[in-house]
N, C-alpha and C positions, 0 to 999 in steps of 0.2 A: 149398670154402671152408674154410681155417684158422679157428683158435680165434680168434683176433687180430678177423680180419673178421665172426664170428658175433658175439663180445663188442660190436662195434664197433656193428653193426647192432640189435641189444637194446639199449643205452644211449641209440640212436636212436628206436628205437619208444618206448621209456620216457619218453622226454623230452619226446615228440612228444603222448603220452596222459597227461602229466603222473601217472606212475604211480613209485614206489620202491617198494624191499624192504626188509625188516627181517627181523632172525635175536635169541631172545633165549637165551642158555646160563644154563638154572635154577638150578642150581647156584653161580654166579658172578653171579648177578642184576646180568647184565650185557647191555645192546639195541645192537643194531649197526645201522645205519642207512646205504641208499647215498643219495650226495651230494643226490638231491633231496629226501631228507626234511629233511636240513640246511637246505636252502635254502627250501622250505614253511615251515617253523616258525622260519624267522629263528634259527637254534642256530648257534654256533661248533665247527667238527669237533673241538679239544679239549674240547669239554662233556663231563664223567660222565654216560653215559646208563644211568639203571637205569629197571626197572619203573614204579617209582611216579613216576621223572620224565615217563615218554613218557607213561601214563596222566593227565598234567596237562595237556596239550595238548587234550582236550575238555571239550565245556563239558553243564554240566546233566545233563539226562536220558541225552544222550549218552554219557557218563563211566560211568553208573550200568549202560548196556548195555554197553557194550564191556570193564567189569570184570569182570559176570557172564558174559560170553564168554569172557574168559579164564578165569574159575575152571575154568566146564565144561571148557574144552579142557585144562587143568591136570589135572585129576580124572575126567575120562571120556572125553577125546582126542578131544571133539566140537568140527569145524571152523565157523566163522562167517565171516559175510558181510554187515555191517551197513554202511547210511549213515548218516552222524553228523558232528555239527557242530562243527567246532575254532576254535584260535584261535592263531594265533603269539605271540613274544615281543613281537611288535611291536603287537601289538592287532586283526592282519587275521583276518577272521572269513573259515572257509571249510567248505565243505561236502565233504567226502570218502568214500570207500567202502573199506572196511577190511575183509582178510581173512585168516584167520590158520587154521594148524593143527599139529598136533602132530606132532613126530618123535620116534620110538621105537627103542629100541635095548634088544635083548635083554626086550622086552613091559614096557618102562617106559619114559615119556614123560621125554625129558634136554632136549627143547628145543622153542621154537614158531618158526616161521617163517610170512611172508604176503606180503601187498602192501599198497601204501598209493596209492590215486588220489584226485588232487584233480578233483572233478566239480561245483566250482562253477558254471563254466558252462553243465553240463546241467541242473542243479538248478535256476538261473537261468530256463533255458528253458522245463520245465516248469511251471515256478511259473508264468510269463510266458502261458504257454499256457492253463494251467488259468484263469489271472485272465482272460485275452481272452475264453474260451468264458463265464465267467461273467458277464463286463462285458456282452458281446454279446446272451447271454439277458436280462439284466439291463434293458438300453436297451431291446429290443423290446418289452419287457413292459411297460415305466412310462415309454416318451418318450410324448409327451403327443400325438404325432399317431397316425391310424390306420397299424395295420400288418398286410397278413393274406397269404398264399402260397396259390396256387393249383397243382395239381399239369396234369399233362398234360389229365386227364379233367373239368377245371375242377371239381375237388373241392377244399374250402378243408383244408387240411393245419396251418394255424397261423395265428389272432384275435387281435390284443391288447389289452389292456384298452381302452386307447382307442378302438379300433376295435369295442367291443361298446358301448364310449356312445353313440358317434356312429351307428352302424347299427343302435342298440338292438335289439341280438338277445344271446343269450347266445352265448359261445363255442362250448360245448358240443352246441347244438343246431345249429351251424354245421360245424364240423370234421365232414368227413366226407360232406358235401351239397355236390351241385352248386348252384354259383352263380347260373347261369339259374334253375335249380326256387326257390329261396329268394330269388332277384329277378327275376321274371317282367318287368317294368318297365323295366330295364334292358338288355333284349333287342331289338337294331336299335336303340340309341343310340349317341352317340360311347364310352359305356363298354364295350359290345362290341366295337365297330370297333376302338375303342385297343389293346385285350388283345388281341383274334388279330393285329393286325399286330405287338405285338410279338414272338407267338409264333414268328410266322413269320419275322419279321426280324432277329429279336436284336436288335434298336434300342429303346432308351430313348427312350419319349413322357411330353411333360406335356400339359395341358390344365383347364381349367375349367371346370365346367358346373355346370346347375342340376338337382336331384334332387325331383322333385314329390313321390313316398309320402313322404322324411324334410323337404320343406319347406327346404331347405337347399342353396347353394353349396358345391360343395367344389372345391379345387384336389387334381388326382391327375399320380401320377407312376407307371408301369408300369415295369417294367425284368424284361429276360429272368433267370430264376435256373434251374439246373442240373435242377428239376424241373416249373417249369415257367413262372409269371409271378410276381414280387413286387409288391406294389402300398403304396405310401407316399401316405395323405391326410391333408388337413386340413381345417375346416369355415372358410370363408373368407366365411361371408354376412353379419359383420360389417365384415369388410375390405372388401367389394364395396359396402356400405352407407356406408363410412367414405370409399371412391372417391369416390363421389358426393356425399358432404357437402363433400370436397375442391377438388371443380370448382366447389360453390356460394360455397364460403371463400375459392378464389383470386380469386373474379370479385369478392366483397366486397373483399378486399385490394387487387386493381385498383383500385379504386374511392375509396381513401382517399386523402387529401388528403396525408398522411404517407408519407415514402418508406419503404419496409421491404425491405432483404436478408437473404438467409438466408446464413451462413458452415458449411462440414463443415467440422468439427473436425481437423486435422491434428498430428502429432506436430511437436513445434515451439510458438514461441509463436504468439500471435494475428496477427501479421504476414502469416505463412505459409497461414494458412485460404482456402480459396478461396469465391470465392461462387458460387452454386447457384439463385440465386434472385432478382430483384428487380422490384416492382413497378413500375406506369407511372408512378406521381408519383419514383419512387428515378432514373428513366432520366430526368427531366424535369427534376431536381438536377442530373443527370453531363450531362445533354445527350446521352443515348447509348441504343444500342438496349442490351436486355435481352440478348441472343447477345453484346454486348461485354463487356458487365460482369460476363455469368457464367463470360468465359474471363479474369478479373483474380482476383487476390489480395488482402485487404485491405489490405496496402502498397502496390500497385499503386493501388487505389480510395482512399487516404488518403495519398497520395507527395507532393503540393503542398499539404497541411492540416496546420495547426498543432492536433493533439490535445491536452485538458488533461482528465485526466491523459491518458499519451500509453498506444499501442495494448498496451505489454505489460503497465501496469500494471491496463488495463480488461482482461486477460487472467487475470490475479491475482484479482483483484475477483468476475468471471464463476466460477473456480474456488470461492474464499471465501465468497462473502454472496448469488453467486448473482444478481445485479442492481447496473449499474453507470452510472450517469447522465453525461456527460460532453458537453464542448464541441469542437466543431472548426470553423476557420474554415480556407477556401479560394477561393482566385481564382476569380471567375464573371463571365464577360462584362464584363470590366474592373472589377470591383470584390470587395470582399470577401464573400463570404457566413459568414454565420454561422448553425452547424445544432445545434440542441438534440437529443442525440442521448440514446437508451437503449437499451443491449443487456441483453440476456434471454437466457439457456440454454435450449435445447428438451431435454425429456426424451426420452431415449433409450428402449432396451429396457434396459438395467441401471441402474447406480445411479446411473451418469456419464453426464452429455450427450454427445450427439454432433453437433448444430447449435448456433449462436445466431441470436437473429434480432435486427436493430439498425433501432433505429426513428427516424427526423429530420423535422424540423421544421423551416423555413425560417424562422429569426427575425430576420433580418437588420436589417428595417424595423419589427419591433417593439422591437428594442435600440436602433435610432436615436429611437424615439420616448419611450422609457422614460429613454433620458440626456439628453434633450432636457429633458422632464418634472424630473428631477432635477436639474440643470443651472438650470433655474428655478426651483425651490424653494427652491436653497439659494443664489441669486443674490435671491430675497424675503428670505431667514431673514436672509443679510448686511446687505439693507437695513434689514430691523427691527432688527437690532443695531446699526447704523450711528448711529441716535439716538441712545441710550443709549453709544456708546463715543465719539463726538463729544463729548456732555455731557462726560464723563471728562476727555477728551484739552483740552477749553478749560477746566475746570477746574483741571489738572498747568500748562497755559501760563498761567492768570492767576498761580499761586502762582509761577511760575518770573520771570517776568515783574516781578511787583511785587516780589517779592526782590530783582532785580538794578536796580530801577530805586531800591528802599531801600537799598543797597549804595551806590550812588552819592549818599547824603545823610548815611548814618551817617558819623561817625568815631570810633562804639565800638565797639573790636576784640572785643567777644564779643559785642556783638548782632552784628556782620557774620559771626562767625561762625557764629550761629544761623542766619542770613539762608541762609548759603552750604548750610547742611546742610539746611535744607529745601528749597531748588529744588534738590540734588544728590537727596535721597527722590524730589521728583517725577520727573524726572528718569527715576529709575528705576523710578518707578511707571508711565510712561510705555512702557519699554522689556518690561515685563510685561504691561501690555495687548499691545502688539504682538507678545510670542511666544505670548501667549493665541491674537490670530488669528491667526497663522500656525499653530499648530495644528490650530483649528478648520480650517484651510482646508488640512490634512495635510501641511504643510511642513515639518516639523518631526521631528528623529530623535527616538529613545524614549532617553534617558538616565536611569535612573531614580536617585535621590540620595535619601540621609537626609533625612527634613524632620517637621517637628511638621506633622500633619494638621490639630489644632485653629488654629494660626497660619494656617497653607493656607484655612483656611475661612472663617475670620475677613475674610482679604485678601479672599478671592473672592466672597465676597457680595453685594457693591455691584455685583458685575459680572453677578447672579445676579438679583439686583434689576432691574437694566436691561432684564431679557428676559422680564419678568413685566408685565403690567397691573397698574393701578394695586387693582380690583375685585379681585385675588387675594394674601392677606395671608403673607408669607414669615416663620415660622419658626425659629430656630436655637435649637439645644439641644447644649451640648459638653461631655462628660465632662473633671474635670479629671486634671490628671497621666496622660495617655495614654502609651502608650511610642510613641516616635521609626518612622517606618515606611520604607518603599521608595518613593516617589513619581518620576515625569517631571511637575512642576509643570504645565507647557504641557499637556500632555496629558490630566490631570486635569481641571485646567480643563474641557477640551474637551469630558471623558466627563462632568464634573456637570452643564455649560450641557447635551449633549443631554439626559439623563435630565430637568432642570427645564424643558424646554421640552415633553418629552412629557408631563409633569403639567402644565403650562399647556393642551396640546391635553388634555387629559381634561377641564379644569373648564369648564362652560359657566355662566356667570353668575359669581356669587361663589364665594370657598373658599379652600382653604391649602394650602400646600405647608410641609411640616416638614423640617428638614434638622435629621438626629441624627446625632451621632458619638460613641461608646462602643467599649470596649474587651470583646471577648466569647472563650470559650474553646470553640470546637469543630473538629470535623474537616474537614479539605478535602473535597469529594464523590466524587473518585476515590482519597482515602486513608483508613485507619481511626484511625488516631491524632491526640487531638484538637492542638490548638495555639492560642497566641492570637494576634486579627487584632484590628484596628482598624476598625470597622467604618462605615460612612456609608452612613447610609440617607435616601432621597428619599420622604416619602410624600404623597400627595397625596390630596382626598376627592370624587373627580373620577366619572366612569361606570362605572370598574374592566374588566376583561379578561373576557372568556368562561373557563371553564376548559378545553373545547376548545381555545382559542387559546392558552394559557398555552406551552405548549410550540414555538410557534413563534414567539414575538417576538425571541428572539433570532436568527432564521436573517437573512442577508442581504437586502433589499428588501423583508419582508415588513412592513406597516402595517396597522392598524386603520381608520388616516383612509380617507375617499375619496381617489379620482384627483386630484391635485393639492395635497394634502394635509400629504402628508408622504412622504418618500424610502424609510424602513423602514430606515436604516443608523446611527442611534441607536444601536440596543441592542447591535447587531452590535459596532459600534466599540468601544464599551463592555465588551463581553466580553473580545476581540482584546488590549482593551490588559491588561483585569487577570490575563488567560492569561498574557501575557508577561512580567511583576513576581510571578509566582506566587501571582495570586490570583483569586477568582473571585465572581460573582455573581448573586444568586437574586431572584425575584420573588416576589411573595404579593398577590392579587388576587382580587376579589368583584367583582360585579356590581351596581351603584350604591352601591356600599360603601368606594371608590376604589381604590387601587394602592400596595405599598410596594418599592419600586427599593433592595436592599441592595449594596452596593462590598466586597467584604472585602480588605483590604490586609496583605500581611505585614510582620510587626514587624520591624525592620533587625535584625540578627545583634551590631551594632555602631556608636553613636553615632558617626557620623563628620561630624556637622553644624560646621560652621566659619564664624567669623565672615566678614562679608562682606570682598571687600580695597577698598569703599571705606572702612571703619573703620579701615585699617592705614596708620601717618602714611608719605608718601612722602622718604625719604631719597636724597638724590642723591650719589653717590659719585664720589669725587676722581679720574677716571680718563681716559685718552686721549679726547677727544673724538671724534664719531664724526660723521659727513656724510649725511645723509641727502634723497632726493629723496621730497617729496610728492604725490598725484597725485590732482584731485580736481576733477571739473567745478563742482561748488560751490565758489568762490573764499571765502565764509567758512569754511566747513569745512576744506580746505585749512588756511586762516592758524591755525585752532585748533588743530590739529592740529600746525603748525609751532612755536607759540607754546610749548606744552607741549614738545615734543620740545627747544626752545631752554633751555629751563628746567632740563630733564633733563639738558643737557653737550652737544647735539647742535647741529652747524650744520647748516643747512635751505636747500631749494632747491624752488621749488613752480612745478607743469606742471598745465597743464586737460585734457590728452587725451594718449593715446597718442604721437603725433606730435611735441607739445611735449617729451614725458618722453624719447623717443628721441636727440631734439637734443640736452637736456642730457647725457644720459649719454655720449656720445659725444665732446661736449666736454669735460666737468668729467674731472679725473682723481680717485682715492680715493676712490671714491661706497663706501658701508658699508650704506647701506639703500636699499630702496625699497618704500614704503609707497603703497598705490594703491586709489582704490575700486573696486567692482567692475561695475557698469552706468555706463558713460560713451558718449559720443555715438564714432562710429567702432570702433578697438579697443577689447575689453573690457580689465577691468584684468587679468582672470584670464590672456588669450593675451600681453597684455605680459608678464606676470610669469613668465611660462612661457618666453618667450623672452630675458629678459632673463637669468633663471636659467640658461639651456643658455650664451648670447653669453658672460655676466660672472659666473662658478660662483661670486665670492668677492661678489658682492653678495647680501644675504638679503634674499626680501620677502616681505611680508605684505599681505593683502589685507582692506580694511573694507568691511562690510555689513551692511545690515537684515535680509538674508535668511540663512536658518540655516548653516552648514559644510556639510553634507551636500548643498545645494541649488548650489553653485558647485564640490563638487570632482566631478570625473566621471571620472576616472581615475588610474591611480597616481603619475603625474609629479606632480600638484599635492598631493600627500601632506607635499611637503619647503614647502609653502610656509604657511605663517604665518595664522591666522584670530584678524581684531580684529572681533567684534560693536559696531555701531554705537549707540546711541552710542559712541565710544573713548573710555573713561575714561584720565587721567593714569597710574595704578595702572599698566592693560594694557599700555599704552609702556612705562614702567620693567621693567616685565617682560619683555618683547619685547628690549628694549635690552641687560639683562641676559644674558638668554639669547646674544644675539651676542655680548657681550664674551667669556662661556666660552666660545662654542665657536672663538672667534677665537684 
């Protein structure tokens, strides 16, 4: 082998063992490295290597040891071999073995040389082995289960602390002693038979047995060991008792009328959790056998059901709050079954739960009866209100009729204007009454507007009086100069009426309901900073509400009245409305002292109140005359609308239904407008307007109705159709004509 081959092999060996060489010339203070050291310390080949620079890579105590070794070698020629810790220029920490010796010439030390080996892996392996040994020893000594070792002569060689407690013997008394001598009651039992079988066969065995001297059940695992037999055991007396209790509990669960299923938590959302248990009632609800249900996931089980909230949200609620109530509707035997459900996590061995139970009750019939009762209560309430509302409408009709008849007789223009104004006001009051009824029936959309709550209360007070009997006195107290608020008038009337009716029902015999309106400064319940509110309080002298029930009165369907006396929807509706507009509601009550419900309305940031359109004069612009078709199955209404259109510069035609309207549209040319009632025999006005808008896009359509705009708009295609609320005024028609002329 020549020098080149030998050098190549040496370099390969150094690379394989991560070993490099170094050389230090004392007089020149220069350190020379082989390539491996440059790589280990991430130093470029051109760097200047001094002794101080070479020593800078050693860390802390390692640097001190190497420096002392170098000094001893320089002064005494003493070689060194040290395991030290280093850090490269890139921050990599490594363990290394450094070896150094002195080179002498003529008895004088002229240089140092040595080797440097990266032993990080070796050091880590040693550390891991030592840690593993320490960990294993620690585990055996501190594990909660008992553990002992027997040698081939059945002598104890090791007994951990848990075994000491369960066996009730000091390990120092047992180690070195024969197990059959120390525990003679185990001879000839499953304990001896199993231990001897494990030693003879080399196969591990597990069993459960009762050991009378210790009055305990044990679960034992025996394993072959190099020196004999290793025994791992634990006291399962409580588990055995729990298994007995579990059998009794399962019998009780199967006897429940509520359906119960247990789910096992798996990765992913709740949909993927499998059913691991279903009681007899759950099987009846699903008309299936338990073995079939156990093979399903929750998604399979509720595949045809509509859950509120959905299963994903239920899983999140279980993690966050530990409990979730939900409703599931699913088809069953040709009907829609309603299940009232509650999901509860079952605690596992750690802090997280591993299972969840869902309890289900079929409330289909209960809901049907409840809905019928609520419907009957609502009809009874509407019937009760009908007398008062009818009285108000008759008064309004009397005003309108009387003023119209007087108009026929008068020749005084100023008196005629007064009569017309009074008749118009009566019509608008009738419209307001209608809007209130629609709001009470839940048929109107929430449209908050800036309003004077004092004027609102004064205008709605007569309507409230109609809802309470004469034996109850109604009082009003309204502060002056209240700031404007944001309200939806129809919804506010509905809320006030609901609270007033609650107050009425709380008063037996004579009493007083006091409506108070004032401005207060206080914070919102969910915020800290105070602000100004306009407070509408309804105070009664009724029976009051017990303290324990006051937190529940705002829940839907909760009522303190007996069955058939109330739906429990009033205060829930009030709170929902106030929350929508940014307000809130409070309740104060004491038994036999009465109740006060206070509604807090937010002050409007900007006063946007404007005069009613009726107060503005109608000016007809001398523009191109439009041609309009008016469709209404009530001929008198169609004629009135047509006459108003004529005064606004329109030529008009009249039809009584959709069929006639289509015939006229196909026959006539130059039609610009279609104004139709919504509810008509045969084709509805909405369907007619949609069809005409598609076939004749140049004809603008408007719909007249006593219903709200949201009741007649059911899709995006109807957004282009103008809505005119009945009774239709001349100002509404003029606004519609002006917008038509601008768009044309």
